[in-house]
N, C-alpha and C positions, 0 to 999 in steps of 0.2 A: 574453825574446825569445831565441828559440833559438841556438843557434851553430853554427858552420859546421865542425861536428867529425865524423868518423868515427861512423859506430854503436857504440853501445857493447856491451861484453861483460857478458852478465847470466847468470846461472845462480841455479837456485832458492831458493838463500840471499842472491843480492844484489839482488833488489828494481830500482831504477831506477841503482845504481852503476854507473859508465862506469870502463871500464878506459883509460889513461893515452891521449890523445890521439896518433894516429899520424897521421904529413904526407897529403896528400890524393894521389891521382895527379896526375901531371902536366898530363894533357888536362882536369882537372875542371874550372879556370877558365875557358881558351879554350872549353871545350863550352859553358857558361854562356853568356860573352858572347855568342858566335855565334850561341845560341837567343836572346838578349835581344835582337841586333841584328835577326836576323828577324821576332822578335814586333813590334818599334817597326816595321819595313817595312813588314808586313802592316796593321798598324795604321793607320801614318800616310802609305800611298801615296797619291799625289795629293791629299794635305789640304784644299789650297784649294777642289778640287769636292765635297766634302764637303757635300752639303745639310744633314740633320741633318733632327729634328722640328718643324717651323715652328710645332707647341701649344709646345712648351719653349723654342725660340728666341726667340719674340715674349714672353714670359714674363722669359729674361735680360734682352732688352734693355729690355723697361719697368724690371726692377732697376739698369741703368744709370742710368735718369734718374733713379729717388726710391727712396730708402733705405728707405721704409714697403715700397712694392712691391717691394723686396729681401726687405725679414723677415719679409713675410708670403707672398711666393711667388705676388704677383698677377698675373695675364695682363697688367694693363693698368698703367701708370705712374700713372694717377690711381687705382688699388688699388680697383677695384668689386667686382671677382670675383677668388679665384684660382684655379691651377689644383687638378687632382682630385688633389695627392702631396703630401706634406710637402715643405719648399724646400731642404733641404741641400745634393741636386746641382746646383740651381740658385745655390746661394750658391757654390759652385765653379766654376762657370761664369763666374757673375758676376763674381768677383773676376778672373778670369783678363780678361775683357772690360773692368773696369772698367781693367787692371793695362797691355793693352797693343792695347785697341780691341773694338769691335765687328766680327766677320767671323767665315770658315770656320775658318781652323786656330784662334783664339781660344777658340775655343767647342770644337773637337775636342781642343785640345791635351791639358787634364785627362784626358780618355776615354782616351788612347793613354797618357799617363801612367801612369794607374792601372791598365789594361790591361797594361802591361808590369811593372809592381810587382805585379801579381797574380801572375803567372808569375815570378819572381824569390822571392817569400814563399813559394810554394808549394814552391822549389825548396829552400831553406833548411828547411823543417821537414821534409820527406822525407827529405833528406840527413843530418840528426838524426837520426833512426832509422835508417832502412835502408841509408844509403851515397850515394855519389856515380852510382853507375849508376841505381837505383830514382830518383835527386830528375832525373838526365836527362832519362830516359824521362818521366818525369810532367811535369816543365817545358815536354819537345817538345811532349806531349799535348795540354795545356790552351793551349798557344803556337796549336796547330793547328788546335783544336775551332769546324769550321765558324760555329757561329752564336755564338760569341765573338769571332770576327774582325770577324762584319757588325756586331755591337751595339758592339764597340769603335772602330765609324766613325761613330759614331752620337752624337745626341746626347741619346738617353733615358738614365735616370739609374742603369740595370743596370751598368755597369763599376764604378759607386763602390760599388755596393752590393754587387759580390762581393767588391770590396780588403777593405773594411770586416768582411766577414764571415771572410775568411782571419786579417786582425788579431785578429780574435778568437778563430780558432782556435790560433794564435802564442801569445796569453797563456793561451789553456789548458792547452794541451801545457808550457807551461813551470809552471803550478800544478799541474799532475800529478805532472811528473818531482821537483820540489822541495819539494811538499808547502805552499808559502808563499800567504798570502793575497792579496797585490797583484798578482801576475799575474791572478789569477782576476777581480778588480775591473775590472783593467782589458780583461779579453775581454768583459766583463758591460756597459761603457761603448763598447765599439767596437760590440757588435750593437745598443746603443741608437744610438748614431749609425747606423747601417745600416737601424734604425726611423726616423728621421728623411730615410731617404733616400727606400723602399718600404713603408712601415708594416709591415704583419702578415708580407710575402714575409720580411724577416729572420728573424722568429722560425719558421721553419721546421727551422732546425737546434738551436734550443736542447735538446728532450730528446735528442740525442745527447748535446750537453755537459754537461748535469746528468748523463746516465747514465754517460760515461767520468768525467769527476773522482769521480762518487760511489762507483763501484767500483774505479780503478788509482791515484788520488792518494794518496800518502805520507801517515801518521798514523792516526789511530784515527777509527773511525766516528761519534765523534760531534765531533769537530774538522774533519772533510769536511763532515758537513752544518751546524757553523756558519758555516763559509767560504762555503757556499752561501747561505747564508741571507744574509748580509753581499752578497757577489755579486751576490744577489736585488734588494737594495736599490737596487744601484748601475744594476742593470739598470733597474728601473721609473725612477728619477730621468732618467738619460740619455735615456730612452724618452719620456717624459712633459713633460719642461721646458716645450718650445715649443706643446705640445696645452694644456697648463695655463695657461701665458700668454695664449696668442690666445683659447681661451675664457673665462677672467676678464676680457678686454676687451671693452666694451659694444660691442654688434654695429654701434652708429651711427657708431664711432669706428675700425673697422676692414672690411675686405672681407669680401664675403659668400663662406661657404667651399664652394668648388666641388666638387659631388659628394654632397653632403649633403642629408640631407629635412630637417634643422632649423637650418642654418647653426652647428655645431658639429664642432668638430676629431675629437672622440668619434665623434658616429655617422660620419663618413667610415670612423674606424681599424675598428669593429666590423661596419658595412656594406657600403659602396661598395669598401674595400680591405680587408674583411675575410671575415666568411662569403658575402658576395653573391659574393667570388670563388668558394670553394668549392662551396657550395650553388644560386647563381644565384637563377634566378627562384624557386625552392622555400624561400628565407630570408628568415624575417618580422623580420632584424634589419636595420636600416637601409637605405640605399639598396642594393639587392640588381641585380647584373648579371643581363643578362634570356638569359643561356646565350649568348650570342654567341662567335665560336669561329672563330680563323684558324687553328687549329691539327689539325682535325678532330675528332670525336665523341668525347666524353669516354668512357674504358676504358682498361681494362691495355694492348692495345697500342696506345694512342696514339703512343706516342712512337717507334714503329716503322712508323707510315704513309706514304703515300707523302708528305706535308707536311712530317712532322717526322725523319723517317727518315736523312735525309743531312745534318741540320743537327746532329745530337749521338747519333743512336744508336753509330755505328762503334764504339766499345769498351765497348760494355754488355755482351756476351755474355761477354768476357775478365775486366770489372771483376766480375760476379757470380760469375762462377767461382771467380779470385782472393780474392774476399771469403771465400765460405764454406770454401774448402780453406786460406786461411790463418788463419780464426779454428780452423778442426779443429786444424791442426799446430801453432798454439802454446797449444792447450787446457789441457797441465799446466803450462803455465808459472806462476810467480808472479804473485800477485793485482797485483802494480805494474808488470807486465813491460810495457817501453815498445812493443814492437812490437804485443801484441795492444791495448793501450790505443789505438794509433796505427790501426790496421783497423778498431777499433770505431768510431773517431770517422768517419774518409773513409767506413765503408761506412753508418752513420748517415747522413750527409750524403748519400749517394747516392741510399739508401732511400727516406727521410724526402720529399726532392725529387722521386724517380721516381713517389710513390706521391700528393702533393701534385697535381704537373699533370697524371698520367695521370687521375687520376678528377676533376677540377674541373670542376663543370657550370657556373660563371659564367665569364666573358671569360677567354679565354686566347689568347695571341697566341704563335707560335714562340720569340720571342726571350726570353720568360722563363726558359727551359732553361738559358739561360745560366750561373743560378746553380747547379746541379747537376755542372756541367765541372770543376771543383775536385775534387770528390770523385771521379768518373769516371777522372781523370786519375792523381792521387793513388792510386787503386787498383791502375791501368796500370801505374804504377811500382813503388811497394810491393809490392803482389801479385806482379806480374811477377818479382820479385828471389825474393818469399818463395818461388813454386811452383820457381823456378830452383834454388833453393840446394835444398831438396828434391828436387828432379829427381838433381842429383847427389851430396848426401848423402845423402839416406833420411829425413831429418827435419829441419823448421826449428827446431824445440825444442834452442837449444842447451843442452848440458849431458846431455840425454836418453838414458841407457843405450842399447849397440848393439842389443839386444835389441828394445827397445821401437822402437829405430828402423827397424829389421827388419821389423817388423810393419805396417810403413806403406809397404808397395811400391807400394799404389797412388798414393800420393803420387809419388813417384820415378819411374815411368814413365809415365802416362798421364794426368793430372791437366793438366800445363803443355801438352804435345803436344793436347790436345783442345781446350782455351781456346784456343790461337794458330789451331787448324783452324777450331772454331766462329765465332771473328771474322773470320777471313780470307772463311769462306765468306758470311757478314752482309753485308760489305765486296762482292764479288761481285753480290748480290743488288742491293743499292742501287747501285751502276755500273749495271748493267743495267736499271735502271729508268729511267735518262738515256742509255742509248744510243744512241748519232745526235747529242748535244747537241754534241759536239767533240772533236776530238784526244785534248787533256787528260786528259778522263775514257775515253777508249780505252785510252790507255796507262796510265792509273793500272788500269784493270782488269786488263790482261795483269801488270802488275807486282804486284800482288796474287795473282794466280793463279800466277807463278813463284815469287815472294820466300816465299809460304803455302807452296806444295809443297817447297821446299827446307829451310824452315823445320822442318816436319812430319819430314819423312823423315830429316833431318839430326839433329833433336834424337834420334829413336829409335834411329839408328845410332849417335852419337856415345856415346850413353848403354849400349848393348850391348858397343860394342867400348872402351866406356873413355877416349876419346880426347876431352880438355878442349877440345884445341884446336878438331876438329870441332863440338862441342855451341857453343863462345861463337859461332860462325858462324853455327850456324842459328838463334841465339838474334839476332843481327844481322839477319838475314834475316827473323825473327818482328817486330821493331821495325818494321823495311822493310814489311812487308805490312799492318801494323795499321794506319800512320800515310798509306799513300799515299792513300788515299781522302779521309780530311780533309785531306789536305795538296791534294788539287786542287780540292777546293769552297773551301777556303780563299784560294786564289789567286786563283781565279774571283770569291771577293766582293772582295779588295782590288782588283782591277782593274777590276772592272764597278760601272756606275751603282748603288746602291741605294735600294730606297725607304725615305726617312727613318722614315718612322713606323710602317712594319712589315718591318724587315730582315732579310731571311734571305740563305743564303749557296749559292751554287750554281746548277744550272741549273731550272726551275720544274718541278715533278711533282704539285702537286695545286693547287684554287685556291685555298686556303689559306682556306676560308670553311664548314668544317667544321657548326659551328653552324647556319647560316644558309643553307647551298646543301647538308646533306646530309652532310659528308665528304667526304673526297679524291676528287678528281674526276681527271679526264684530266689529261696536260700541257698545258700553258698558258703558260708562264715568267711567269707575272702576278706571281708572288713576286719578281723581281726587276725590277722598272720602277722605275724614278728618278722623280724629285720626289716635293717637299713640302708643294703648296700655298703655301708662301711665298713671298718673292723670294729671290733669288741672295744667298747668304751670302759673293760675292766680296767686296763691299764693304756700309757700315753704309746701313739705309734712308733714302730721298732724300725718297720721296714725287710728285718731280716728273715728268713726261714719262711716257715708255713704260715699261711693267713690264719690270724684265729679267730675261734667261731662267730659266724654273722659276719666275715668281712667275703670279700671277693666276688659280690655279685652288684650290679647296677642298682642304683636305690629305686623304689620300687615306687613312685608316683608320689615324689615332694610336693610340697605345700605348692610349686610352680611349676608342678609336672604336666606336661601335655596340654600348657598354656599357649604356645603357639607352634605353628608347623612352618615347613619347609626349612633349607638351610642346608648346608651340606652336613656332610656322614663323616666327616674327619676322622677317625678313632672309631669309627662303625665298621658295619661290611660282614660282623662275625669275627673280625679279629678278637682274641684275647688277650687280656694283661694279667699276666701270671707272677705270681710272686716269686719265680724265676727269671722273670724278663727283669721285673723290678729290682733283685739284686746284681742284674748283671746293668741295667741300668744305672745303677749306685757306683758300682765298680769303672763304669765308663764314662761317668760323667764329667771328669777332665774339667772341673772348676767351673762347670756351666751354675748360671744362676738356677735355669730351671732344668728338672732331672728328662721332661717330656712335654711334649703339646701334643692334645688331644681334640675331638671335635665337639665336648658338651661336657656340662657343670657336673653329669651324674655320674662320668667317666672320670673326670676330674678330682672330684672329691671323694670317689672309693680311694683312687692312688695317693691324695695328699696323706690320707691317715691311715692307709697299709703303709707307706714309707716314710712320713713325716718330712718329704720334701715336698718345695712349689711346684705344682704341677699346672702349665699352661690351657685352660679353656679358649679356643677358638672361636667359638660361637655361640657360648652363655647356654640356655639350658637345654635348647633345643637343637640348636647348630646355626638359627638365624641371625643370632649378632653379628654386626660387622665389624667384631673386636680385633680381629686380624687382617691386616693386609698383606700386599707383595712388598711393602717398603720396609713396615715393622719387621715381617718376619727376615728380609734380608738383613735387616741391621742387627735384629738378633743374633744370628748366623753368625754374620761378618764381626761381630764383637764378642763371639766365644760366650753369648750367656745361655744360647739355645743349640743341642745337636741333634737329638730325636725329635721325630712326629711320626705319629699314627694315622695313615691314612685310610679310606675304605679300597674297595675294590669297585663299588660302584663312582666314587667318583664325588655322589652328593649334588647339590645344586648352586648355582649363582657363584658367588665369590670363593667359594669355598671349593668349589669343583676347581676353580683355575687354579687356585695354590695346590690341591692334591694333584691336579696334573704337573703342575710343576716342580713338585717335591718329587715325583714319580720319574719325572725325568732328568733331574740332577741328584738326586741324594743317592745314596747305597744301601740296598736291600737289605736289612739284617735276618736272616734266615732263623728258623726257630731254633736250630742245630746249634746255634753260638750260645743258648741258654737254657734249653730243654734238654733236662738230664735223666728224667723219670713225672712221676705225678704230680701235679701241686694244685693251690688251689688258684681260683682264676677269677679275675674280673670282668665280666663282659664290659664292653667297651661299644657294644653296638646299640646308638641311642638314638633311634629314629624316634618320631613325635609320636606314633602308632606304639611301640614296644614301651616308651616311658609312659603311655598312657594305660595301656592296658595290665601295668605290670603292677597296681595298687591292687590286682586282684589274685596274686600271685607270692608264695611265699620267698622270700629274699633268704638264701639259706646258701654254706660253703658247699661250691661245687667240686669236683675233683674230676682231673682228664690226666690221661695215662699222656697227652703233649697237647699244645696249646695250638691255636689255630696255624696253618704253615703259612709263612708268611712269602710271597711271589711277587714277581715287577708287577703285580696288579694290585696289589692292595699288602698292608700291614706296616710294620716297623722299618721306619728311615731313618740315618745318619747323614747330617749334613754338617759340612765344614765353611770356614770360610772359603778353602777354594774352591768350593763349588758352587759360589756365589758369581756370577758374570754380571 
């Protein structure tokens, strides 16, 4: 790991050799602790009210009831089907829930911890090469990234993904500085664990990792290549071990792999969570996404549009300018120059993520971009200090001859003020988009305008009058100008209810439905709606009585919402799953393993959290998974492991349509009068792909009805017993 030492003094002949460490300024540690406390406060504010993603919450709950479900990442404790992600994040939350009980803060606590840990880790790495000022700015920028605040207050796996990727970067930096093998191996292992958090997204940074080590690490070229080969083996092993184990287990002895087309993790990796995300419906590999996007249409401008701009783009202009100028200023440094290696790594991190997220044709949610936040924040700190040093001294390449330094006058006069002006102007544009949304954003806009003007004029005046104190004051004003907007959005994210399944920060400036609705649209505020479609997370599922606040509706656009189309509507068709129905099912469960079988994960997760019982999702997220077959259904019914199934009135498509027809022909319809005795909260089991996508813009809330949907011979709740299977 890196050490908390001041930046090394390198020369053309010294490579990575560092000067004897000097003591940090007295303000360094208090500033770091203040940032970490602020980050923790933002991420953990009112932690007991964080609802999270009901899809993952249900899987975590099931994992606390069954170690088998825990290992596979199954949605239900009976282990019928898995979620469509690898289980490492579920393991982390599950261990917390097993240790402290299942509830809001128990699931949110690991996310808060890794979110704050990521800020500390970034500070440590940037400080090693660029000093305490750069590290402080980078840590503050990461802590105040709006989408990062929003996702760190959720139960999606992304905070753990980011932390593991940063651990990988820390190992890489140590391997580059020392030329040793083991730090590189541990870097690869960290990325392998990140792969087991969110699969192919963890590999976005790998080209930058390989390039930086191959170019900048100490030792001969042959030695560097050998080290990379060994690290690649470690990467493959740490990435693939869970996948290989699961795929080697007979399908009859494990859950169906949710999201796959052939019940294998490998298909999930290369298809649904791989090429399907990049190429969308045009992908022929595995289960491809259908192009659904909650962040606007794909294109270079995507991260600046009305949906995404306020989430991540505040510092992108400054980071891009700082990256280009920094690499130019370090152009004549030795191959092993630590600062250039760091700029290459953070620049590659930023550029690779930007291109991936901007151009991806498959499913895209705004909170994915939290993975690029460390790259932007590091460039803001490290690149900013590099530009400031060039602005004052004429060259960032230590040891460069004075004549050569003088030839770079552009770097010492125009680049830093231009970068500050560009980002401040963009911040004003973003804040103008939400004009009228509240005093907080008005104050932020005024602050950006005043501080940005002071920064640019102060930098130029201080440079031409050679007043270092004035330049220092102007640099501080620049930090305020660049971070005032993100801070306003971050405070909003921490103090307002968020949509646990599609979290965003700040006021709504778009419908979040670019892939389904034609791109960013007028302000609706919909991206900030609350609710998850699961029960309130303040207590474990009980299943009795009326549904607690926040439960009773299907999840509104989860991490995988709208990813696929087609499939059956088993459990759909407008049929309502009420608290009264759940009470009836538990009373008549008759020793069955599963309380009920429904069409999709959305419906199943809500009922699991409401009832505390395992529920079968027969078709995965959108009903298109072939998890349930005739043979499997008949076996479950014959063995007494399943009695109740909800089918839709329209029957759906494909295999589920055939199953629905068979169930209606052989099962016994349960009329609503058997369980409905008055008003009760309901959980909608209508889960068509279109409605699951559209629901990201609607508030999930408890709905009360005088009665549930009437069950008839054409759809609704059915009971099957062994005698019905012929």
